[in-house]
N, C-alpha and C positions, 0 to 999 in steps of 0.2 A: 037641944044640948048642943052646945058649942064646943067645939074641940079646938084646942090650941094647936092640935097637930096640923101641921101644914103638909100639903102634898108635895113631897119631894120626888120629883121625876128622876127615875134611876139614870145614872150617867150613861150617855150613849156609848155604846160598844164602838171601840174604834174600828173604823172601816178597814177592812183587810187591805193591806198594802198591795197597791196594784204592781204586780211584777211583770216587767217586759222581757219577753224571751229574747236572749242574745242570739244574734245571727250565727248560723253554723259556720265554723271556720273552713275556708276553701282548701282543698287538698293541695299540697305542694306540687308545682309542675315537675314532670318527670325529666330528668336530664336527657339531652339528645344522645343517640347511640353513635360513638365515633366511628365504629367499624362500618356503619352504614354509609357514612359520609366518605370514608376512605374507599369503600366498595365502589361508590357512584364516581368518585374521582378516577380510580383505575379503570373502571369501564368506559368512562368518557375518553381517557387517554388511549386506551386500546382501540376504541372506535376510530378516534382521530388518526392514530398511526396506521390503521388498516386502510383508511381512505387515502392517507398520504402514500402508503405503499403503492396502492393501485394506480394513483396518478404518476408517481415517480417511474413505475415500470414502463409506463407508456411515452412519457416526454423526456425522461432522462435515465434510461435503463442502466442498471449496474450488473456486473457479473464478476465473480471470482474464478470462473472456469475459463481461464485464458492462459496460453503458453507461448513462449518465443519459438518461432519457426524459421527455417532457412532451407535452401536447396541442399539436398544431401546427395552426393555424387559417389557411386561405388567405383573406386579406382581399379581398373583391371588392365593388364597388359594385352596388346594386340598381337604380340608374337610370343612364341614359346622359347624358353631358354633358362640358364642358370643366372641368378642374381649375383652381380659381382660388386654392387655398391648400393647401400641404402642411405639416402641423403637426409632423412628426417628421423625424429624419435616420435613415439606414441604421445598423442595429445599435445603436439607442438604447433605453433602458429607458423604459417608459411606465406610466402609472397608470390605473386604470379610469375610463372616461369621458373620457379626454384626447383631444383632436382628432387624428385621423390625417390625414385630408385633407377638403376640401370641394369639391363640384361646383357650378358656377354655378347658383344657384337661379332666376335670372330666368326662364327658360322655364316652371318649374314654378309660379312665382308667377303667371305669366300663365294658366297652365291652371287654377289655383285661382279666379282672377277669372272666367274664362270659365265655370267650373262654378257659381260663385255667381250669375252673370248667368242662366244657364240655369235654375237653380232659382227665381230671382225670376220669370223669365218664365212658367215653369210655374205658379207661384203665382197669377200674374195671370190665366193661362188658366183656372184652376179657381176663381178668385174668392176666394182665401184669401191671407192674410198669411204669408210663410214665414221671417220674420226670426227668430222663436223657434226654429224647427226648424234654420235655418242655425247659430245659436249653439249649440244643444245638440249638433249634429252635430260641430262643431269640438272641443267639450269632450270628446266620446266619443273622437274620434281621438287626441287627446292622452293621454287616460286609458289607452287600449288600448296605445299605444306605450310609455307608462311601465310599465304593468303587465307587458308582454312583457319589457322590460329587467331589471325586479326579478325576474321569474321565472328568467331565465337566472342572475342573480347568485345567487339563492337555491339553485338546483341546484348550482352551483359550491361554495357554502359548505357544503351538506350533505355533499358528497363530501369536502371537507377536513376536516370535523368527524369523519366516518366513519374517515378515516385518521389522526386524531389530530393534525392540523396546527392546527385551530382549537378553541377550548373550546366547551363546550355553550352557553354564554351567547351565543356568535357565532351559533349556529344560531337560538336564540330570537329574536335581534334581526332575523335575516334573515327569519324566518317572519312576524314582526309586521309588518316593512315590506311584505312580499308581501300579507298580509291587508288592509293599508290600501290598497294599489294596486288589489286585487280589489274592495274596497268602493267605491273611487272610480268604477271602470269600471260597477259595478251602478248607482250613483247617476247617472252620466252617461247610462246607457242608459234609466233610468227617466225622466230629464228629456227625453230625445229622444222616448220613447214618449208622454210627456205632451203635448209640442209637436206631435206628429203627431195626437194625439187631438183637439187643439183645432181641427184643420183640418176635423174632421167625418169620419164614416165614409167618405163618398165621396172626400174629399180624401186622406186617409191611405192608402187602397187604390189610389189613381189610379196606373196603371202609368208615366205620365210623370213623376210626382213621385217615384216610388221609383227610377226610372232616373236622374233628376237627382240625387237624394241620394247614389246609389252613386258617380256620376261625381265629385261633390264629395269624397266620402270618399277615393276613389282619388287625386285631385289633391293633396289635403292630405298623405296618407300619403307620396306620392312627393316632396313638398317636404321632409318631415322626412327623407327618406332621402338628401337631398343632402349632409348632414353625416354623416360616418362617424367614430365614436369607438371607443377601444380597449374591448374587452369585459371586460377585467380587467387586473390587474397583469401585466406581462410585458415582452417585448422584441420589436421589429420587426426584421425582416432581409429581404434580397431586395427592398429598395425599388426600385420600377419606375416611380415617378411623378416628374412635374415640372410646375411651374406652366405652364398653357397647353396641357397634353397632353389630347387628347380620349380618354375611356375609355368603353367600352361596359358595359352591365349584364352582371355575371357574369364579366368579365374579370379575372384576378388582378392586383392592384395591389401587394401585399406579402404576406410571411408573418409571422404573429404566433405567438409562443411563450408560452404560458401559464406564468407563473412560480409559480402557485399549485397546480399539479398535477404536481409533479415525482416520479418514482419510478425505481427501478433494475430494468432488464431484465437478467437473468443467464441464461446457458445452462449447464445442469448435465447431466452424463452420466446415461444412463438407469439405469446400475447404482447411482447414488447416490440414486435416488427411493424406495427401498424404505422407508425411515423417515421420509422428508421429507413434511411437510404444511403446510397454511395455519396460520399462528399461530406456527411456530417462530422463536425469536430468531435474530438474525444480527448480523454486524459487517461494516462496509463501510469500505474506505479508497480514496480518489480519487487520481488522478495529479495532479489540480489542487490537491489539499490534501495534500501528502506529510506523513507523520509524525503524521496524525490519524486517529483511529478513531471512527466514527459508528455507534451502535446502530440496528438496523432490525429489521423483522419480515416474514416471508413472508406476502404477501397471497393469492397464488394460484399454483397450478402448472398449466402448460399441458397440455392433454389431446391435442394432436396437433401435427405438423409436417408440412410438405409433403414429398411423396415425389419428385416431379418425374418420374413415371413416363411422361409423354407430352411430346414436343417440341412446344411451342406453335405453332411455324412450320409443321412438316410434318404434325403430328398422328401421327407414328410413335412407338412406345414407345421409352423410353430405358432402357438396360440398364446397371446398375451393374456394372463390371468391377473387382472387388477381388481381389487375390492375397494369399496368406499365410494362416497359420493363425488369426490374430486379426484380426478385421475392426474397421475404425474405429467406435468407439461412437457411438451416436445421442445427440443432445443435445436436451433440452426446455427451453423458456423458463419461467422462474419471475419473478414480479414481487414486488419488496420496496419497502416504505415506510420512511422515516425515522421513528424513534419519539421520539427526543430532539431536540436542537438541529439543525435542518436547516442544511446549509452554504449560505451566502449567495454569490451570484454565479456559481455553477456553471453550466456551459454544456451545452446540449443535445448529446448525443452524446459527452460526455466518458467516458473509460474508468475502470472501477472494478474492485476485487478484492472478492470476497465469501466469508466463511466462515459457514456455517449450522450451528447447534447443534441436533440432532434429538432430544435427550433428556438424561436426567441421567447423563452419562458423564464423570465427573470428569477422568480421565487424558486421554481424547480431547479433551475440551473445553479442557483446559489447553494441549495440544499445539497445537490449532487456534488458540487465542487468541494463543499465542506466535508462531505462524507468520504470522498476519495482522499482528501488529505488526512483525515483521521485514520483511514486504512493504511495509508503509507507510514504513518507513525507507529501504529500498532504492529506493522510488519517487523519492527525492530525486535519484537519478543516472539515472533512466530518462528 
């Protein structure tokens, strides 16, 4: 049996489509934390500033604990009496030799007359004339007083020349003046000795005569002391006098500030003293002169400060109770003098800021110079 049927193969099923798995999408990168970056920058700057501060405190130390200092003299009369004239007002500037106040000289003039009369009486008793001795004694007293004043002025001048305030010529002039005063005293003493010798050995060594001469010298010296003058250029403050007021010898009448001996007293941390020494250059800015820089030099460095270990009232030991890992640094005083133009009119106790350059450190010195100039500008607003 033939069959016209043909074998028809069934149509092949389509092969399943090969599906390729798509790669998984990568998660988006997380944005950086800006605060972390800022924190790192701040930490780095803090560390850099800390290290810079350590270096600067040792090679170019700075302090704001500085004040203007000067010699302060308590003016007191050497004799007792009634004030008849006051030549200054409180907080006034004065010149060397200017009258400060004057005590009534009449009682001391009487004392001089009594001493002269006593000397004449003693001369009559010993049978000799004492007029020449009297005159020589007066000249000697005046010469000694002038010599003592010139000596004090010379000492001040030498101190100012040493600090560079005055020139060497000023020193020579002051020493020449003192030599003339010393020679005058020697000459006056020689004249007095000659006058005494003319009285004869017995007269010159007479105890009554020597006593009378000493009393006359004392009376004349006290008469000179009734006039009180300014010891140098400066200013008076704390005036406690008025015309008609009675003052005693040694009682303070006013305070005198010597304008010729001004320096800066600064307190420096002890860990800044390693490289610091006398002669180091420095720069100073004053609150009373904002925006200005004054060159200076270190004159000396303090060797000690008070510990306050004992209570002066009870005599018991005082214990410093400090807590924390780092204790408060000790500070030592240093003294600086102006080397260039000295500021005029600055007042005792005025505040100052100081930078000291301890060596050839170009970078540190430049930073220190920049800082002191910034402080001088900021002092306009302080």
